[in-house]
All heavy atoms as TSV, in Angstrom:
chain	resi	resn	atom	element	x	y	z
A	1	MET	N	N	96.151	96.443	79.952
A	1	MET	CA	C	97.497	96.677	80.443
A	1	MET	C	C	97.419	97.272	81.842
A	1	MET	O	O	96.635	98.180	82.099
A	1	MET	CB	C	98.231	97.615	79.501
A	1	MET	CG	C	99.649	97.829	79.855
A	1	MET	SD	S	100.434	98.725	78.488
A	1	MET	CE	C	102.022	98.887	79.176
A	2	LYS	N	N	98.235	96.757	82.750
A	2	LYS	CA	C	98.231	97.231	84.128
A	2	LYS	C	C	99.066	98.506	84.253
A	2	LYS	O	O	100.086	98.642	83.596
A	2	LYS	CB	C	98.828	96.178	85.052
A	2	LYS	CG	C	97.997	94.930	85.174
A	2	LYS	CD	C	98.660	93.966	86.138
A	2	LYS	CE	C	97.878	92.697	86.256
A	2	LYS	NZ	N	98.521	91.739	87.155
A	3	PRO	N	N	98.635	99.421	85.118
A	3	PRO	CA	C	99.459	100.620	85.334
A	3	PRO	C	C	100.720	100.256	86.109
A	3	PRO	O	O	100.740	99.322	86.895
A	3	PRO	CB	C	98.560	101.540	86.147
A	3	PRO	CG	C	97.585	100.636	86.812
A	3	PRO	CD	C	97.403	99.463	85.887
A	4	ASN	N	N	101.768	101.003	85.866
A	4	ASN	CA	C	103.038	100.779	86.553
A	4	ASN	C	C	103.025	101.551	87.871
A	4	ASN	O	O	103.241	102.747	87.906
A	4	ASN	CB	C	104.198	101.222	85.666
A	4	ASN	CG	C	105.544	100.916	86.285
A	4	ASN	OD1	O	105.616	100.370	87.383
A	4	ASN	ND2	N	106.592	101.250	85.593
A	5	ASN	N	N	102.766	100.846	88.966
A	5	ASN	CA	C	102.709	101.477	90.282
A	5	ASN	C	C	104.052	101.446	90.998
A	5	ASN	O	O	104.151	101.860	92.138
A	5	ASN	CB	C	101.668	100.790	91.158
A	5	ASN	CG	C	100.270	101.008	90.649
A	5	ASN	OD1	O	100.004	102.026	90.026
A	5	ASN	ND2	N	99.394	100.066	90.887
A	6	PHE	N	N	105.060	100.927	90.356
A	6	PHE	CA	C	106.351	100.771	91.006
A	6	PHE	C	C	107.416	101.636	90.358
A	6	PHE	O	O	108.533	101.221	90.137
A	6	PHE	CB	C	106.781	99.297	90.982
A	6	PHE	CG	C	105.801	98.406	91.670
A	6	PHE	CD1	C	104.920	97.637	90.947
A	6	PHE	CD2	C	105.746	98.371	93.037
A	6	PHE	CE1	C	104.008	96.818	91.584
A	6	PHE	CE2	C	104.836	97.557	93.696
A	6	PHE	CZ	C	103.963	96.773	92.958
A	7	ARG	N	N	107.087	102.850	90.062
A	7	ARG	CA	C	108.042	103.768	89.448
A	7	ARG	C	C	109.004	104.309	90.491
A	7	ARG	O	O	108.624	104.585	91.617
A	7	ARG	CB	C	107.329	104.941	88.806
A	7	ARG	CG	C	106.526	104.549	87.620
A	7	ARG	CD	C	105.984	105.759	86.961
A	7	ARG	NE	N	104.750	105.405	86.295
A	7	ARG	CZ	C	103.957	106.261	85.740
A	7	ARG	NH1	N	104.248	107.536	85.770
A	7	ARG	NH2	N	102.868	105.867	85.151
A	8	VAL	N	N	110.225	104.485	90.080
A	8	VAL	CA	C	111.231	105.073	90.951
A	8	VAL	C	C	111.143	106.588	90.804
A	8	VAL	O	O	111.096	107.090	89.692
A	8	VAL	CB	C	112.644	104.588	90.553
A	8	VAL	CG1	C	113.705	105.265	91.392
A	8	VAL	CG2	C	112.726	103.083	90.667
A	9	PRO	N	N	111.092	107.318	91.922
A	9	PRO	CA	C	111.043	108.783	91.791
A	9	PRO	C	C	112.249	109.310	91.024
A	9	PRO	O	O	113.362	108.802	91.171
A	9	PRO	CB	C	111.083	109.268	93.244
A	9	PRO	CG	C	110.614	108.109	94.048
A	9	PRO	CD	C	111.033	106.883	93.295
A	10	VAL	N	N	112.029	110.307	90.211
A	10	VAL	CA	C	113.068	110.853	89.349
A	10	VAL	C	C	114.240	111.393	90.160
A	10	VAL	O	O	115.390	111.264	89.771
A	10	VAL	CB	C	112.485	111.961	88.446
A	10	VAL	CG1	C	113.578	112.628	87.623
A	10	VAL	CG2	C	111.420	111.388	87.543
A	11	ALA	N	N	113.981	111.955	91.319
A	11	ALA	CA	C	115.036	112.573	92.129
A	11	ALA	C	C	116.054	111.559	92.632
A	11	ALA	O	O	117.179	111.911	92.928
A	11	ALA	CB	C	114.423	113.311	93.304
A	12	THR	N	N	115.679	110.278	92.729
A	12	THR	CA	C	116.598	109.284	93.283
A	12	THR	C	C	117.331	108.478	92.221
A	12	THR	O	O	118.180	107.678	92.552
A	12	THR	CB	C	115.851	108.309	94.211
A	12	THR	OG1	O	114.857	107.618	93.444
A	12	THR	CG2	C	115.217	109.038	95.374
A	13	VAL	N	N	116.996	108.669	90.969
A	13	VAL	CA	C	117.624	107.894	89.900
A	13	VAL	C	C	119.039	108.395	89.659
A	13	VAL	O	O	119.267	109.584	89.459
A	13	VAL	CB	C	116.795	107.996	88.599
A	13	VAL	CG1	C	117.521	107.327	87.449
A	13	VAL	CG2	C	115.434	107.388	88.805
A	14	GLY	N	N	120.006	107.481	89.715
A	14	GLY	CA	C	121.383	107.810	89.384
A	14	GLY	C	C	122.135	108.593	90.437
A	14	GLY	O	O	123.195	109.119	90.156
A	15	ARG	N	N	121.635	108.668	91.646
A	15	ARG	CA	C	122.316	109.430	92.674
A	15	ARG	C	C	122.302	108.664	93.977
A	15	ARG	O	O	121.252	108.233	94.440
A	15	ARG	CB	C	121.612	110.776	92.869
A	15	ARG	CG	C	122.210	111.635	93.955
A	15	ARG	CD	C	121.605	113.003	93.975
A	15	ARG	NE	N	120.788	113.446	95.046
A	15	ARG	CZ	C	120.922	113.225	96.349
A	15	ARG	NH1	N	121.859	112.462	96.792
A	15	ARG	NH2	N	120.108	113.751	97.222
A	16	LYS	N	N	123.467	108.507	94.570
A	16	LYS	CA	C	123.567	107.864	95.874
A	16	LYS	C	C	123.415	108.932	96.950
A	16	LYS	O	O	123.838	110.073	96.763
A	16	LYS	CB	C	124.923	107.187	96.036
A	16	LYS	CG	C	125.124	105.993	95.160
A	16	LYS	CD	C	126.456	105.349	95.471
A	16	LYS	CE	C	126.685	104.117	94.635
A	16	LYS	NZ	N	127.959	103.479	94.954
A	17	PRO	N	N	122.840	108.561	98.099
A	17	PRO	CA	C	122.742	109.541	99.177
A	17	PRO	C	C	124.129	109.878	99.729
A	17	PRO	O	O	125.015	109.032	99.762
A	17	PRO	CB	C	121.887	108.851	100.239
A	17	PRO	CG	C	121.875	107.420	99.881
A	17	PRO	CD	C	122.213	107.309	98.431
A	18	THR	N	N	124.297	111.106	100.140
A	18	THR	CA	C	125.582	111.524	100.705
A	18	THR	C	C	125.677	111.038	102.144
A	18	THR	O	O	124.695	110.619	102.749
A	18	THR	CB	C	125.711	113.058	100.693
A	18	THR	OG1	O	124.705	113.594	101.558
A	18	THR	CG2	C	125.570	113.618	99.289
A	19	ALA	N	N	126.879	111.091	102.695
A	19	ALA	CA	C	127.091	110.686	104.084
A	19	ALA	C	C	126.280	111.572	105.023
A	19	ALA	O	O	125.753	111.094	106.031
A	19	ALA	CB	C	128.570	110.736	104.431
A	20	ASP	N	N	126.171	112.860	104.693
A	20	ASP	CA	C	125.359	113.776	105.506
A	20	ASP	C	C	123.900	113.324	105.550
A	20	ASP	O	O	123.273	113.328	106.605
A	20	ASP	CB	C	125.414	115.203	104.964
A	20	ASP	CG	C	126.763	115.863	105.161
A	20	ASP	OD1	O	127.471	115.476	106.111
A	20	ASP	OD2	O	127.100	116.748	104.369
A	21	GLU	N	N	123.366	112.945	104.391
A	21	GLU	CA	C	121.977	112.495	104.329
A	21	GLU	C	C	121.782	111.197	105.100
A	21	GLU	O	O	120.782	111.034	105.809
A	21	GLU	CB	C	121.546	112.310	102.873
A	21	GLU	CG	C	121.469	113.597	102.098
A	21	GLU	CD	C	121.295	113.396	100.612
A	21	GLU	OE1	O	121.722	112.358	100.077
A	21	GLU	OE2	O	120.728	114.307	99.983
A	22	LEU	N	N	122.718	110.270	104.981
A	22	LEU	CA	C	122.625	109.011	105.706
A	22	LEU	C	C	122.714	109.236	107.211
A	22	LEU	O	O	122.008	108.602	107.993
A	22	LEU	CB	C	123.719	108.050	105.244
A	22	LEU	CG	C	123.595	107.561	103.807
A	22	LEU	CD1	C	124.820	106.763	103.411
A	22	LEU	CD2	C	122.333	106.734	103.641
A	23	TYR	N	N	123.584	110.133	107.627
A	23	TYR	CA	C	123.739	110.478	109.036
A	23	TYR	C	C	122.426	111.048	109.580
A	23	TYR	O	O	121.935	110.626	110.631
A	23	TYR	CB	C	124.887	111.474	109.191
A	23	TYR	CG	C	125.144	111.960	110.592
A	23	TYR	CD1	C	125.570	111.087	111.585
A	23	TYR	CD2	C	124.990	113.299	110.915
A	23	TYR	CE1	C	125.813	111.534	112.869
A	23	TYR	CE2	C	125.239	113.756	112.194
A	23	TYR	CZ	C	125.653	112.872	113.172
A	23	TYR	OH	O	125.889	113.311	114.440
A	24	LEU	N	N	121.830	111.967	108.853
A	24	LEU	CA	C	120.575	112.561	109.274
A	24	LEU	C	C	119.452	111.528	109.315
A	24	LEU	O	O	118.651	111.496	110.257
A	24	LEU	CB	C	120.199	113.721	108.348
A	24	LEU	CG	C	118.917	114.463	108.683
A	24	LEU	CD1	C	118.999	115.062	110.088
A	24	LEU	CD2	C	118.651	115.544	107.662
A	25	LYS	N	N	119.384	110.662	108.316
A	25	LYS	CA	C	118.360	109.626	108.293
A	25	LYS	C	C	118.514	108.672	109.476
A	25	LYS	O	O	117.524	108.241	110.060
A	25	LYS	CB	C	118.417	108.840	106.984
A	25	LYS	CG	C	117.857	109.591	105.806
A	25	LYS	CD	C	117.913	108.745	104.563
A	25	LYS	CE	C	117.411	109.505	103.355
A	25	LYS	NZ	N	117.418	108.680	102.146
A	26	ALA	N	N	119.748	108.330	109.831
A	26	ALA	CA	C	119.984	107.445	110.971
A	26	ALA	C	C	119.550	108.110	112.275
A	26	ALA	O	O	118.965	107.464	113.146
A	26	ALA	CB	C	121.456	107.040	111.035
A	27	LEU	N	N	119.824	109.405	112.422
A	27	LEU	CA	C	119.394	110.120	113.622
A	27	LEU	C	C	117.867	110.156	113.729
A	27	LEU	O	O	117.296	109.924	114.808
A	27	LEU	CB	C	119.935	111.549	113.616
A	27	LEU	CG	C	121.415	111.725	113.900
A	27	LEU	CD1	C	121.819	113.182	113.699
A	27	LEU	CD2	C	121.747	111.278	115.304
A	28	ILE	N	N	117.202	110.420	112.628
A	28	ILE	CA	C	115.742	110.473	112.616
A	28	ILE	C	C	115.158	109.092	112.913
A	28	ILE	O	O	114.218	108.960	113.711
A	28	ILE	CB	C	115.228	111.023	111.272
A	28	ILE	CG1	C	115.600	112.495	111.128
A	28	ILE	CG2	C	113.726	110.835	111.130
A	28	ILE	CD1	C	115.386	113.056	109.742
A	29	ALA	N	N	115.714	108.057	112.301
A	29	ALA	CA	C	115.224	106.694	112.519
A	29	ALA	C	C	115.411	106.283	113.977
A	29	ALA	O	O	114.537	105.633	114.565
A	29	ALA	CB	C	115.944	105.724	111.598
A	30	LYS	N	N	116.547	106.649	114.582
A	30	LYS	CA	C	116.781	106.320	115.989
A	30	LYS	C	C	115.728	106.998	116.855
A	30	LYS	O	O	115.144	106.372	117.741
A	30	LYS	CB	C	118.176	106.776	116.422
A	30	LYS	CG	C	118.446	106.535	117.893
A	30	LYS	CD	C	119.795	107.053	118.314
A	30	LYS	CE	C	120.016	106.847	119.806
A	30	LYS	NZ	N	121.289	107.402	120.256
A	31	HIS	N	N	115.473	108.254	116.615
A	31	HIS	CA	C	114.491	109.001	117.382
A	31	HIS	C	C	113.111	108.348	117.275
A	31	HIS	O	O	112.435	108.126	118.281
A	31	HIS	CB	C	114.458	110.444	116.881
A	31	HIS	CG	C	113.503	111.307	117.611
A	31	HIS	ND1	N	112.284	111.646	117.088
A	31	HIS	CD2	C	113.583	111.902	118.823
A	31	HIS	CE1	C	111.645	112.406	117.943
A	31	HIS	NE2	N	112.409	112.586	119.004
A	32	GLU	N	N	112.698	108.014	116.059
A	32	GLU	CA	C	111.383	107.410	115.849
A	32	GLU	C	C	111.294	106.023	116.482
A	32	GLU	O	O	110.270	105.664	117.059
A	32	GLU	CB	C	111.068	107.345	114.357
A	32	GLU	CG	C	110.842	108.711	113.748
A	32	GLU	CD	C	110.707	108.677	112.237
A	32	GLU	OE1	O	110.900	107.602	111.627
A	32	GLU	OE2	O	110.403	109.734	111.661
A	33	CYS	N	N	112.367	105.252	116.392
A	33	CYS	CA	C	112.386	103.911	116.975
A	33	CYS	C	C	112.284	103.979	118.491
A	33	CYS	O	O	111.512	103.236	119.101
A	33	CYS	CB	C	113.660	103.188	116.557
A	33	CYS	SG	S	113.840	101.550	117.286
A	34	LEU	N	N	113.053	104.857	119.102
A	34	LEU	CA	C	113.025	104.966	120.556
A	34	LEU	C	C	111.658	105.442	121.050
A	34	LEU	O	O	111.158	104.955	122.063
A	34	LEU	CB	C	114.139	105.893	121.037
A	34	LEU	CG	C	115.556	105.362	120.844
A	34	LEU	CD1	C	116.575	106.401	121.286
A	34	LEU	CD2	C	115.767	104.063	121.584
A	35	ILE	N	N	111.051	106.362	120.337
A	35	ILE	CA	C	109.709	106.820	120.709
A	35	ILE	C	C	108.707	105.672	120.620
A	35	ILE	O	O	107.894	105.468	121.528
A	35	ILE	CB	C	109.266	108.005	119.833
A	35	ILE	CG1	C	110.042	109.258	120.217
A	35	ILE	CG2	C	107.766	108.259	119.958
A	35	ILE	CD1	C	109.785	110.434	119.316
A	36	ALA	N	N	108.773	104.900	119.535
A	36	ALA	CA	C	107.842	103.773	119.367
A	36	ALA	C	C	108.041	102.737	120.467
A	36	ALA	O	O	107.066	102.203	121.012
A	36	ALA	CB	C	108.040	103.136	117.998
A	37	TYR	N	N	109.289	102.442	120.797
A	37	TYR	CA	C	109.552	101.478	121.868
A	37	TYR	C	C	109.043	101.995	123.208
A	37	TYR	O	O	108.447	101.246	123.986
A	37	TYR	CB	C	111.043	101.170	121.973
A	37	TYR	CG	C	111.513	100.053	121.077
A	37	TYR	CD1	C	112.802	100.047	120.585
A	37	TYR	CD2	C	110.688	98.997	120.736
A	37	TYR	CE1	C	113.256	99.020	119.771
A	37	TYR	CE2	C	111.119	97.974	119.922
A	37	TYR	CZ	C	112.408	97.984	119.438
A	37	TYR	OH	O	112.844	96.955	118.643
A	38	LEU	N	N	109.270	103.253	123.497
A	38	LEU	CA	C	108.814	103.807	124.770
A	38	LEU	C	C	107.287	103.828	124.866
A	38	LEU	O	O	106.722	103.567	125.923
A	38	LEU	CB	C	109.397	105.204	124.981
A	38	LEU	CG	C	110.899	105.257	125.246
A	38	LEU	CD1	C	111.386	106.701	125.258
A	38	LEU	CD2	C	111.235	104.575	126.567
A	39	GLN	N	N	106.624	104.107	123.762
A	39	GLN	CA	C	105.164	104.141	123.757
A	39	GLN	C	C	104.559	102.754	123.896
A	39	GLN	O	O	103.463	102.601	124.412
A	39	GLN	CB	C	104.646	104.810	122.492
A	39	GLN	CG	C	104.883	106.296	122.470
A	39	GLN	CD	C	104.452	106.943	121.168
A	39	GLN	OE1	O	104.230	106.283	120.166
A	39	GLN	NE2	N	104.348	108.264	121.182
A	40	SER	N	N	105.275	101.719	123.430
A	40	SER	CA	C	104.737	100.369	123.507
A	40	SER	C	C	105.190	99.621	124.756
A	40	SER	O	O	104.876	98.452	124.928
A	40	SER	CB	C	105.122	99.573	122.253
A	40	SER	OG	O	106.527	99.429	122.196
A	41	ASN	N	N	105.940	100.294	125.622
A	41	ASN	CA	C	106.379	99.722	126.900
A	41	ASN	C	C	107.135	98.404	126.735
A	41	ASN	O	O	106.838	97.416	127.395
A	41	ASN	CB	C	105.190	99.528	127.844
A	41	ASN	CG	C	104.545	100.825	128.210
A	41	ASN	OD1	O	105.223	101.830	128.387
A	41	ASN	ND2	N	103.224	100.830	128.311
A	42	VAL	N	N	108.116	98.376	125.854
A	42	VAL	CA	C	108.928	97.176	125.668
A	42	VAL	C	C	109.951	97.074	126.794
A	42	VAL	O	O	110.161	98.008	127.569
A	42	VAL	CB	C	109.660	97.178	124.309
A	42	VAL	CG1	C	108.679	97.152	123.167
A	42	VAL	CG2	C	110.588	98.345	124.191
A	43	THR	N	N	110.624	95.948	126.833
A	43	THR	CA	C	111.613	95.721	127.882
A	43	THR	C	C	112.826	96.616	127.681
A	43	THR	O	O	113.096	97.081	126.568
A	43	THR	CB	C	112.084	94.256	127.867
A	43	THR	OG1	O	112.730	94.000	126.618
A	43	THR	CG2	C	110.921	93.297	128.060
A	44	ASN	N	N	113.533	96.832	128.735
A	44	ASN	CA	C	114.752	97.648	128.653
A	44	ASN	C	C	115.796	96.999	127.766
A	44	ASN	O	O	116.577	97.693	127.120
A	44	ASN	CB	C	115.325	97.891	130.045
A	44	ASN	CG	C	114.575	98.962	130.786
A	44	ASN	OD1	O	113.844	99.741	130.191
A	44	ASN	ND2	N	114.747	98.988	132.089
A	45	GLN	N	N	115.817	95.671	127.713
A	45	GLN	CA	C	116.792	94.970	126.884
A	45	GLN	C	C	116.567	95.294	125.404
A	45	GLN	O	O	117.515	95.562	124.677
A	45	GLN	CB	C	116.693	93.467	127.114
A	45	GLN	CG	C	117.723	92.668	126.344
A	45	GLN	CD	C	117.600	91.181	126.606
A	45	GLN	OE1	O	116.652	90.721	127.225
A	45	GLN	NE2	N	118.561	90.424	126.124
A	46	ALA	N	N	115.335	95.276	124.954
A	46	ALA	CA	C	115.028	95.604	123.556
A	46	ALA	C	C	115.352	97.061	123.265
A	46	ALA	O	O	115.869	97.396	122.195
A	46	ALA	CB	C	113.569	95.309	123.249
A	47	LEU	N	N	115.052	97.921	124.227
A	47	LEU	CA	C	115.333	99.346	124.055
A	47	LEU	C	C	116.833	99.600	123.953
A	47	LEU	O	O	117.288	100.360	123.093
A	47	LEU	CB	C	114.737	100.132	125.215
A	47	LEU	CG	C	114.760	101.638	125.135
A	47	LEU	CD1	C	113.969	102.120	123.935
A	47	LEU	CD2	C	114.190	102.235	126.409
A	48	GLU	N	N	117.622	98.952	124.778
A	48	GLU	CA	C	119.074	99.110	124.739
A	48	GLU	C	C	119.657	98.529	123.458
A	48	GLU	O	O	120.600	99.074	122.898
A	48	GLU	CB	C	119.720	98.467	125.965
A	48	GLU	CG	C	119.468	99.222	127.241
A	48	GLU	CD	C	119.929	100.674	127.178
A	48	GLU	OE1	O	121.053	100.933	126.699
A	48	GLU	OE2	O	119.154	101.544	127.600
A	49	LYS	N	N	119.108	97.420	122.962
A	49	LYS	CA	C	119.576	96.822	121.704
A	49	LYS	C	C	119.326	97.800	120.554
A	49	LYS	O	O	120.194	98.017	119.714
A	49	LYS	CB	C	118.844	95.511	121.449
A	49	LYS	CG	C	119.114	94.880	120.103
A	49	LYS	CD	C	120.359	94.060	120.105
A	49	LYS	CE	C	120.482	93.274	118.814
A	49	LYS	NZ	N	121.480	93.752	117.928
A	50	CYS	N	N	118.153	98.400	120.532
A	50	CYS	CA	C	117.826	99.389	119.496
A	50	CYS	C	C	118.792	100.558	119.574
A	50	CYS	O	O	119.351	100.986	118.557
A	50	CYS	CB	C	116.393	99.867	119.668
A	50	CYS	SG	S	115.914	101.221	118.578
A	51	ARG	N	N	118.994	101.073	120.772
A	51	ARG	CA	C	119.888	102.216	120.960
A	51	ARG	C	C	121.315	101.868	120.537
A	51	ARG	O	O	121.983	102.642	119.869
A	51	ARG	CB	C	119.856	102.664	122.420
A	51	ARG	CG	C	120.667	103.909	122.670
A	51	ARG	CD	C	120.541	104.368	124.105
A	51	ARG	NE	N	119.199	104.905	124.309
A	51	ARG	CZ	C	118.508	104.774	125.434
A	51	ARG	NH1	N	119.004	104.144	126.449
A	51	ARG	NH2	N	117.304	105.298	125.526
A	52	TYR	N	N	121.791	100.676	120.889
A	52	TYR	CA	C	123.143	100.246	120.545
A	52	TYR	C	C	123.319	100.153	119.027
A	52	TYR	O	O	124.312	100.627	118.477
A	52	TYR	CB	C	123.444	98.895	121.200
A	52	TYR	CG	C	124.777	98.317	120.810
A	52	TYR	CD1	C	125.951	98.789	121.392
A	52	TYR	CD2	C	124.875	97.318	119.857
A	52	TYR	CE1	C	127.184	98.276	121.031
A	52	TYR	CE2	C	126.099	96.799	119.491
A	52	TYR	CZ	C	127.246	97.277	120.077
A	52	TYR	OH	O	128.461	96.766	119.710
A	53	ASP	N	N	122.348	99.536	118.344
A	53	ASP	CA	C	122.434	99.381	116.886
A	53	ASP	C	C	122.457	100.734	116.185
A	53	ASP	O	O	123.249	100.958	115.267
A	53	ASP	CB	C	121.265	98.551	116.359
A	53	ASP	CG	C	121.352	97.096	116.774
A	53	ASP	OD1	O	122.454	96.652	117.180
A	53	ASP	OD2	O	120.319	96.403	116.695
A	54	PHE	N	N	121.590	101.637	116.605
A	54	PHE	CA	C	121.559	102.955	115.982
A	54	PHE	C	C	122.810	103.754	116.294
A	54	PHE	O	O	123.323	104.459	115.436
A	54	PHE	CB	C	120.307	103.732	116.394
A	54	PHE	CG	C	119.107	103.399	115.566
A	54	PHE	CD1	C	118.055	102.688	116.099
A	54	PHE	CD2	C	119.032	103.785	114.242
A	54	PHE	CE1	C	116.954	102.371	115.337
A	54	PHE	CE2	C	117.939	103.484	113.466
A	54	PHE	CZ	C	116.887	102.766	114.017
A	55	ASP	N	N	123.310	103.648	117.513
A	55	ASP	CA	C	124.532	104.375	117.864
A	55	ASP	C	C	125.712	103.925	117.010
A	55	ASP	O	O	126.544	104.739	116.609
A	55	ASP	CB	C	124.854	104.224	119.347
A	55	ASP	CG	C	123.931	105.046	120.229
A	55	ASP	OD1	O	123.241	105.943	119.697
A	55	ASP	OD2	O	123.911	104.791	121.446
A	56	ALA	N	N	125.777	102.621	116.697
A	56	ALA	CA	C	126.846	102.112	115.846
A	56	ALA	C	C	126.734	102.680	114.433
A	56	ALA	O	O	127.733	103.122	113.842
A	56	ALA	CB	C	126.812	100.590	115.811
A	57	ALA	N	N	125.529	102.696	113.887
A	57	ALA	CA	C	125.328	103.240	112.538
A	57	ALA	C	C	125.613	104.736	112.512
A	57	ALA	O	O	126.273	105.234	111.591
A	57	ALA	CB	C	123.896	102.962	112.070
A	58	ILE	N	N	125.141	105.438	113.516
A	58	ILE	CA	C	125.348	106.886	113.574
A	58	ILE	C	C	126.833	107.215	113.695
A	58	ILE	O	O	127.325	108.136	113.045
A	58	ILE	CB	C	124.527	107.496	114.727
A	58	ILE	CG1	C	123.039	107.446	114.352
A	58	ILE	CG2	C	124.952	108.923	115.016
A	58	ILE	CD1	C	122.105	107.753	115.505
A	59	ALA	N	N	127.560	106.458	114.495
A	59	ALA	CA	C	129.000	106.683	114.632
A	59	ALA	C	C	129.716	106.473	113.302
A	59	ALA	O	O	130.622	107.226	112.940
A	59	ALA	CB	C	129.581	105.767	115.702
A	60	TYR	N	N	129.292	105.451	112.551
A	60	TYR	CA	C	129.909	105.178	111.251
A	60	TYR	C	C	129.651	106.333	110.278
A	60	TYR	O	O	130.574	106.826	109.626
A	60	TYR	CB	C	129.369	103.867	110.678
A	60	TYR	CG	C	129.848	103.583	109.287
A	60	TYR	CD1	C	131.160	103.172	109.053
A	60	TYR	CD2	C	129.011	103.730	108.197
A	60	TYR	CE1	C	131.607	102.918	107.771
A	60	TYR	CE2	C	129.446	103.477	106.916
A	60	TYR	CZ	C	130.754	103.068	106.706
A	60	TYR	OH	O	131.196	102.826	105.438
A	61	TYR	N	N	128.398	106.769	110.180
A	61	TYR	CA	C	128.073	107.860	109.264
A	61	TYR	C	C	128.716	109.168	109.703
A	61	TYR	O	O	129.137	109.970	108.872
A	61	TYR	CB	C	126.555	108.022	109.122
A	61	TYR	CG	C	125.906	106.860	108.417
A	61	TYR	CD1	C	124.762	106.259	108.935
A	61	TYR	CD2	C	126.428	106.351	107.244
A	61	TYR	CE1	C	124.158	105.197	108.292
A	61	TYR	CE2	C	125.832	105.268	106.601
A	61	TYR	CZ	C	124.712	104.704	107.128
A	61	TYR	OH	O	124.124	103.655	106.495
A	62	LYS	N	N	128.822	109.379	110.995
A	62	LYS	CA	C	129.469	110.581	111.499
A	62	LYS	C	C	130.945	110.591	111.102
A	62	LYS	O	O	131.486	111.621	110.706
A	62	LYS	CB	C	129.342	110.676	113.014
A	62	LYS	CG	C	129.903	111.931	113.599
A	62	LYS	CD	C	129.680	111.995	115.094
A	62	LYS	CE	C	130.255	113.267	115.655
A	62	LYS	NZ	N	130.055	113.362	117.095
A	63	GLN	N	N	131.580	109.423	111.162
A	63	GLN	CA	C	132.972	109.316	110.753
A	63	GLN	C	C	133.123	109.629	109.269
A	63	GLN	O	O	134.061	110.330	108.868
A	63	GLN	CB	C	133.495	107.898	111.036
A	63	GLN	CG	C	134.935	107.683	110.640
A	63	GLN	CD	C	135.380	106.246	110.873
A	63	GLN	OE1	O	134.592	105.402	111.288
A	63	GLN	NE2	N	136.617	105.969	110.587
A	64	LEU	N	N	132.192	109.142	108.447
A	64	LEU	CA	C	132.234	109.440	107.021
A	64	LEU	C	C	132.083	110.928	106.760
A	64	LEU	O	O	132.753	111.494	105.900
A	64	LEU	CB	C	131.140	108.667	106.279
A	64	LEU	CG	C	131.311	107.163	106.157
A	64	LEU	CD1	C	130.122	106.561	105.435
A	64	LEU	CD2	C	132.608	106.810	105.454
A	65	VAL	N	N	131.181	111.574	107.505
A	65	VAL	CA	C	130.970	113.007	107.335
A	65	VAL	C	C	132.225	113.771	107.698
A	65	VAL	O	O	132.651	114.689	106.994
A	65	VAL	CB	C	129.764	113.480	108.187
A	65	VAL	CG1	C	129.697	114.989	108.239
A	65	VAL	CG2	C	128.471	112.909	107.646
A	66	GLU	N	N	132.851	113.387	108.801
A	66	GLU	CA	C	134.059	114.079	109.238
A	66	GLU	C	C	135.214	113.879	108.269
A	66	GLU	O	O	136.057	114.754	108.107
A	66	GLU	CB	C	134.442	113.616	110.638
A	66	GLU	CG	C	133.477	114.118	111.701
A	66	GLU	CD	C	133.707	113.493	113.056
A	66	GLU	OE1	O	134.503	112.532	113.157
A	66	GLU	OE2	O	133.081	113.970	114.023
A	67	GLU	N	N	135.250	112.722	107.592
A	67	GLU	CA	C	136.288	112.464	106.596
A	67	GLU	C	C	136.013	113.207	105.295
A	67	GLU	O	O	136.882	113.304	104.440
A	67	GLU	CB	C	136.409	110.971	106.326
A	67	GLU	CG	C	136.981	110.178	107.475
A	67	GLU	CD	C	136.979	108.686	107.195
A	67	GLU	OE1	O	136.530	108.265	106.108
A	67	GLU	OE2	O	137.407	107.930	108.085
A	68	GLY	N	N	134.782	113.650	105.131
A	68	GLY	CA	C	134.432	114.413	103.935
A	68	GLY	C	C	134.033	113.567	102.753
A	68	GLY	O	O	134.152	113.983	101.605
A	69	ARG	N	N	133.529	112.380	102.980
A	69	ARG	CA	C	133.099	111.505	101.880
A	69	ARG	C	C	131.722	111.834	101.405
A	69	ARG	O	O	130.865	112.275	101.980
A	69	ARG	CB	C	133.127	110.041	102.314
A	69	ARG	CG	C	134.525	109.535	102.482
A	69	ARG	CD	C	134.503	108.073	102.744
A	69	ARG	NE	N	135.849	107.582	102.942
A	69	ARG	CZ	C	136.111	106.327	103.151
A	69	ARG	NH1	N	135.160	105.441	103.173
A	69	ARG	NH2	N	137.340	105.934	103.323
C-alpha cells in the first residue's frame, strides 16, 4: 500500500481564508514577484504587467476588507 502524500493540512479543512488573509497574501506575492523580475532583468513591459495584475487583485481584496467581509 502506498503512503498518502497528498494530505490536506488540518488547519485548512473547512475554513475559507478571510479577506484580510487574502489581502496580505496578495501583497506578499506582489513583493516576491517584483523582486524576482528585477533580479532576472526582465523587460519593463513584463514588470508593469505584473504590477498591474497585482494592483488589481490588491485593490479588490482591500475593498473587501474595508467592507468588512
